[in-house]
C-alpha positions as CSV (number, residue, x, y, z in Angstrom):
1,M,0.0,0.0,0.1
2,N,1.2,3.4,-0.9
3,F,0.5,5.5,1.9
4,G,1.6,9.0,1.2
5,L,0.6,12.5,0.9
6,S,-1.5,13.5,-2.1
7,E,-0.3,16.6,-4.1
8,E,-3.3,18.7,-2.6
9,Q,-1.9,17.7,1.0
10,V,1.5,18.7,0.2
11,L,0.4,21.8,-1.0
12,L,-1.7,22.6,2.1
13,K,1.4,21.9,4.3
14,S,3.7,24.1,2.2
15,T,1.0,26.8,2.0
16,I,0.4,26.8,5.7
17,K,4.1,26.8,6.4
18,R,4.7,29.8,4.1
19,F,2.1,31.7,5.8
20,L,3.3,31.1,9.2
21,E,6.9,32.0,8.2
22,E,5.5,35.3,7.1
23,Q,3.0,36.1,9.5
24,C,3.9,34.2,12.7
25,P,7.7,34.3,13.3
26,T,9.0,33.7,17.1
27,T,8.9,37.8,17.6
28,R,5.2,37.6,17.2
29,V,4.7,34.3,19.2
30,R,6.2,35.8,22.0
31,A,4.4,39.1,21.5
32,I,1.3,37.3,21.6
33,M,1.9,34.8,24.6
34,E,2.8,37.8,26.6
35,S,-0.5,39.5,25.8
36,G,-3.1,36.9,26.6
37,G,-1.9,34.1,24.0
38,H,-4.8,35.2,21.4
39,D,-4.4,37.2,18.3
40,A,-7.7,37.7,16.4
41,A,-5.9,39.0,13.7
42,L,-3.7,35.8,13.3
43,W,-6.8,33.6,13.9
44,Q,-8.8,35.1,11.2
45,G,-5.8,34.9,8.9
46,L,-5.7,31.2,9.5
47,A,-9.3,30.8,9.0
48,E,-9.0,32.8,5.7
49,L,-6.5,30.2,4.8
50,G,-9.2,27.6,5.3
51,I,-7.6,25.8,8.4
52,A,-10.7,26.2,10.7
53,G,-12.9,24.5,8.3
54,L,-10.9,21.7,7.0
55,I,-13.1,18.9,8.1
56,V,-16.4,21.0,7.9
57,P,-18.5,19.8,5.2
58,A,-18.8,21.9,2.0
59,A,-22.4,22.4,2.6
60,Y,-21.5,24.3,5.9
61,G,-18.9,26.6,4.2
62,G,-15.7,24.3,5.0
63,S,-13.6,21.9,2.7
64,G,-15.1,18.8,3.5
65,L,-11.6,17.0,4.1
66,E,-10.5,14.5,6.6
67,L,-8.6,14.4,10.1
68,L,-5.2,13.6,8.3
69,D,-5.5,17.0,6.6
70,L,-6.3,18.7,9.8
71,A,-3.7,17.0,11.3
72,L,-1.0,17.8,8.8
73,A,-2.1,21.9,9.7
74,A,-1.5,20.8,13.2
75,E,2.2,19.7,12.5
76,E,2.7,23.2,10.9
77,L,1.3,24.9,13.6
78,G,3.4,22.9,16.1
79,Y,6.5,23.6,14.1
80,A,6.2,27.2,14.4
81,A,4.8,27.2,18.1
82,T,1.8,28.9,16.8
83,P,-0.4,30.5,19.5
84,G,-3.9,30.3,19.8
85,P,-7.3,28.7,20.1
86,F,-6.9,26.0,17.3
87,L,-6.9,22.6,19.2
88,G,-10.1,23.6,21.2
89,A,-11.6,24.9,18.1
90,C,-11.2,21.9,16.0
91,L,-12.5,19.6,18.7
92,A,-15.4,21.4,19.2
93,T,-16.0,21.1,15.5
94,V,-15.4,17.6,15.6
95,A,-18.2,17.2,18.7
96,V,-20.8,19.1,16.4
97,L,-19.9,17.1,13.5
98,E,-20.2,13.7,15.4
99,G,-23.3,14.8,17.6
100,G,-24.9,17.8,16.4
101,D,-28.6,17.7,15.0
102,A,-29.2,19.6,11.7
103,A,-30.1,22.9,13.5
104,Q,-26.9,22.9,15.6
105,K,-24.9,22.1,12.6
106,E,-26.6,24.8,10.5
107,R,-26.1,27.3,13.4
108,W,-22.7,26.7,14.5
109,L,-20.4,24.9,11.6
110,P,-20.8,27.7,9.0
111,R,-19.4,30.3,11.8
112,L,-16.8,28.0,13.2
113,A,-15.6,27.0,9.9
114,A,-15.1,30.9,8.8
115,G,-13.5,31.7,12.2
116,E,-16.6,34.0,13.4
117,A,-17.2,31.9,16.2
118,I,-14.5,30.2,18.4
119,G,-15.3,26.8,20.1
120,T,-13.4,24.7,22.8
121,V,-14.0,21.8,24.8
122,A,-14.5,21.2,28.6
123,F,-13.4,17.5,29.1
124,G,-10.7,16.7,31.8
125,E,-11.5,17.1,35.8
126,A,-9.6,17.3,39.0
127,D,-6.5,14.8,39.4
128,S,-5.8,14.8,35.8
129,Q,-9.1,12.7,35.2
130,W,-9.8,12.4,31.4
131,E,-11.7,9.0,31.4
132,P,-15.3,10.1,30.2
133,A,-16.7,7.4,32.7
134,Q,-15.2,8.9,35.8
135,Y,-16.3,12.5,35.1
136,A,-18.0,14.2,38.2
137,T,-19.9,17.1,36.1
138,R,-23.6,16.2,36.0
139,V,-26.7,17.4,34.0
140,A,-30.2,17.4,35.4
141,N,-33.0,19.1,33.6
142,G,-31.1,20.7,31.1
143,K,-28.8,22.4,33.8
144,L,-25.3,21.6,33.9
145,T,-23.1,21.4,37.4
146,G,-19.5,20.5,37.7
147,A,-15.9,21.9,37.4
148,K,-13.8,21.9,34.5
149,P,-10.1,22.9,35.5
150,L,-8.6,22.8,32.0
151,V,-10.5,24.3,29.4
152,P,-8.4,25.8,26.3
153,Y,-9.2,29.7,25.7
154,A,-12.7,29.6,27.7
155,G,-12.5,33.3,28.1
156,I,-13.0,33.9,24.4
157,A,-14.9,31.0,23.2
158,H,-18.5,31.4,21.6
159,L,-19.5,27.7,22.5
160,M,-18.1,25.1,24.9
161,I,-18.6,21.6,24.5
162,V,-18.7,19.9,27.9
163,A,-18.3,16.5,28.9
164,A,-21.0,15.4,31.6
165,H,-23.3,12.8,32.9
166,D,-26.8,12.5,33.0
167,T,-29.1,9.7,33.5
168,S,-28.2,7.9,30.5
169,G,-24.6,8.0,31.1
170,P,-21.9,10.1,29.6
171,G,-22.5,12.6,26.6
172,L,-21.6,16.0,25.3
173,W,-23.5,19.1,26.0
174,L,-23.3,22.5,24.5
175,V,-23.0,25.8,26.5
176,E,-23.3,29.1,24.7
177,R,-21.3,32.1,25.6
178,G,-22.7,34.3,28.4
179,A,-24.9,31.7,29.5
180,P,-25.8,32.1,33.5
181,G,-24.2,29.9,36.1
182,V,-20.7,29.8,34.3
183,Q,-17.6,31.5,36.0
184,I,-14.1,31.4,34.0
185,A,-10.8,31.9,35.8
186,A,-7.6,32.3,33.8
187,L,-4.9,29.9,34.7
188,K,-1.4,30.6,34.7
189,G,0.3,27.7,32.9
190,V,3.6,26.7,31.4
191,D,2.5,26.9,27.9
192,M,1.7,30.5,27.2
193,T,0.9,29.8,23.6
194,R,-2.2,27.7,24.2
195,R,-4.1,29.4,27.6
196,L,-6.2,27.2,29.8
197,D,-9.2,28.5,32.1
198,R,-10.9,26.8,34.9
199,V,-14.6,26.8,34.5
200,Q,-17.3,26.5,37.0
201,F,-20.7,25.4,35.9
202,T,-23.7,25.8,38.4
203,D,-26.8,25.1,36.9
204,A,-26.0,26.3,33.5
205,P,-28.3,25.8,30.7
206,A,-26.9,23.4,28.2
207,T,-28.3,21.6,25.0
208,K,-27.3,17.8,24.7
209,L,-25.5,16.8,21.6
210,G,-26.6,13.4,20.2
211,G,-23.9,10.4,20.0
212,S,-23.7,9.9,23.8
213,S,-20.4,8.3,24.8
214,A,-19.5,7.8,21.3
215,G,-19.2,11.4,20.5
216,T,-17.2,11.8,23.6
217,Q,-14.7,9.2,22.7
218,R,-14.5,10.4,19.0
219,T,-13.8,14.0,19.9
220,L,-11.0,12.9,22.4
221,D,-9.7,10.5,19.7
222,A,-9.4,13.3,17.4
223,G,-7.6,15.4,20.0
224,C,-5.0,12.6,20.5
225,V,-4.2,12.6,17.0
226,L,-4.1,16.4,16.6
227,I,-1.8,16.8,19.8
228,A,0.3,14.1,18.3
229,A,0.6,15.9,15.0
230,D,1.6,19.2,17.1
231,A,4.3,17.1,19.0
232,Y,5.9,15.7,15.7
233,G,6.1,19.4,14.2
234,G,7.4,20.6,17.4
235,A,10.1,17.8,17.6
236,R,11.1,18.5,13.9
237,R,11.5,22.1,14.9
238,C,13.7,21.4,18.0
239,L,16.0,18.9,15.7
240,D,16.3,21.6,13.2
241,M,17.4,24.2,15.6
242,A,19.9,21.8,17.1
243,A,21.4,20.9,13.9
244,Q,21.6,24.5,12.7
245,Y,23.0,25.7,16.2
246,A,25.6,22.6,16.1
247,Q,27.1,23.9,12.7
248,Q,27.6,27.4,14.0
249,R,28.7,27.1,17.5
250,E,32.4,26.8,17.9
251,Q,34.3,25.5,21.0
252,F,38.2,24.6,21.0
253,G,38.6,26.1,17.2
254,Q,35.9,24.1,15.3
255,I,32.1,24.0,15.2
256,I,30.6,21.7,17.8
257,G,28.6,19.4,15.1
258,A,32.2,18.0,14.1
259,F,32.5,16.4,17.5
260,Q,31.5,12.6,17.4
261,A,29.1,12.9,20.5
262,V,27.0,15.7,19.3
263,K,27.0,14.1,15.6
264,H,25.7,10.8,17.3
265,Q,23.2,12.8,19.5
266,I,21.5,14.6,16.8
267,A,21.5,11.5,14.6
268,N,19.6,9.7,17.3
269,L,17.2,12.4,17.7
270,A,16.4,12.1,13.7
271,A,16.4,8.5,13.8
272,E,13.9,8.6,16.4
273,I,11.7,11.3,14.9
274,E,11.4,10.6,11.3
275,P,9.7,6.9,11.5
276,S,7.1,8.5,14.0
277,L,5.6,10.4,11.4
278,S,3.8,7.3,10.0
279,L,2.0,6.7,13.6
280,Y,0.1,9.9,13.6
281,W,-0.6,9.7,9.9
282,Y,-2.3,6.3,10.3
283,A,-3.9,7.3,13.4
284,A,-5.6,10.0,11.5
285,H,-6.4,7.8,8.6
286,A,-7.8,5.3,10.8
287,F,-10.2,7.9,12.4
288,D,-11.9,8.4,9.0
289,R,-11.6,5.1,7.3
290,I,-11.1,2.2,9.9
291,R,-13.4,3.4,12.9
292,D,-13.1,0.0,14.7
293,Q,-9.2,0.8,15.1
294,S,-9.6,4.4,15.4
295,E,-9.4,4.6,19.4
296,R,-6.6,2.4,19.9
297,H,-4.3,4.0,17.2
298,A,-5.3,7.6,18.6
299,A,-3.9,6.5,22.2
300,M,-0.8,5.0,20.6
301,A,-0.1,8.0,18.6
302,K,-0.6,10.2,21.6
303,A,1.3,8.3,24.0
304,H,4.4,7.9,21.7
305,M,4.6,11.1,20.3
306,T,4.4,13.3,23.5
307,D,6.8,11.1,25.2
308,L,9.2,11.5,22.3
309,Y,8.6,15.4,22.0
310,D,9.3,15.7,25.7
311,R,12.6,13.9,25.2
312,V,13.6,15.7,22.2
313,T,13.0,19.2,23.8
314,R,15.3,18.1,26.6
315,D,18.1,16.7,24.5
316,A,17.7,19.8,22.0
317,T,18.2,22.0,25.1
318,E,21.2,20.1,26.3
319,L,22.9,20.4,22.6
320,H,22.6,24.2,22.9
321,G,24.1,24.5,26.4
322,G,23.8,27.3,28.5
323,I,21.7,29.5,25.9
324,G,19.0,26.7,25.7
325,F,18.1,27.6,29.2
326,T,17.6,31.4,28.6
327,W,14.4,33.1,28.3
328,E,15.9,35.2,25.1
329,F,16.4,32.0,23.3
330,D,13.5,30.7,21.5
331,L,13.6,27.1,22.6
332,H,11.7,27.2,25.6
333,L,8.8,27.7,23.4
334,W,8.8,24.3,22.5
335,F,9.7,23.0,25.6
336,R,6.7,24.5,27.1
337,R,4.5,23.0,24.5
338,A,6.0,19.7,24.9
339,V,4.8,19.9,28.8
340,F,1.3,20.9,27.5
341,D,0.9,17.8,24.8
342,R,2.2,15.7,27.3
343,S,-0.4,16.2,30.0
344,F,-3.3,17.4,27.8
345,L,-6.1,14.8,27.3
346,G,-3.9,12.3,29.6
347,E,-0.4,11.1,30.2
348,A,1.6,8.9,28.0
349,A,1.0,5.8,30.5
350,V,-2.7,6.2,30.6
351,H,-2.7,5.9,26.8
352,R,-0.4,3.0,26.7
353,A,-2.6,1.1,29.3
354,R,-5.6,2.0,27.3
355,A,-4.0,0.9,24.0
356,A,-3.3,-2.4,25.6
357,T,-6.6,-2.8,26.9
358,L,-8.3,-2.2,23.5
359,A,-5.9,-4.6,21.8
360,G,-6.8,-7.5,24.1
361,W,-3.6,-7.8,26.1
């Protein structure tokens, strides 16, 4: 089987890459992350490029593509350490696609695709609990009550997709901006390019999406794939930075890239990163084309890629020596994103155990 990218997908990646090189250099990344973590003009530019609507059907103003195409965009955003609400917005779109009724899709999908509305998801709960069956948030008589401590960009979102339980079990509910009973408090996190808020719901009016637990798991799986893609892009950027630095930094009268220990360390990073590309590609492919295997492959991609990203950022920092630990040098932007990717939607150990269970081990 020839599992490669189409010409259109290669063009998509190169277009996004060129846009981010021009519109989102690290100087702008720093300016955004130090002023709230969101730049409306940058987000609108990405939406006009079509990123927000990649998986939205053409009937609702999108491109009608698949999760792999969206993951390719996530990879490029990760490579550039792009700040903003991409992850939460995409997962809200997936949730509406999976479980929204005709009226909900008609109302929200065109606005999400155009970047006019920003969506987010409120899933995880206290003590790093990401398993839907264990959520404590409850819905009774259309009113939602509970706490969600890690919600991306809740403060600017027009709609939140909240995972909770009612008498029929776990499911997803839509809460609109400005709804009564919703309190949002900004958190100070490690990754300043992707902001998180704590949200408290107290009898907040909520509308249930269809799909029940299946829609919840599908949204979580999509998130795992997109985070894996972001991790791959970020790991590649760290490798490129380390290789470039090794060809410039001189010690003992020669560039450090000439030293065998440095060459071997960079080669080992490349040997680990390159084969991992197929892992997130296949997980994205399975999401749309092999649904009965989707959950397991998403779990494996999330576990492996975020572990690898964490290790690559640490080794890249070591290769940069003392400058790698400074605020003025850009490497910490990706180090911080690696911490976010590792923890959001669950640590690697959780997903490895889940993948083993799903494989029948």
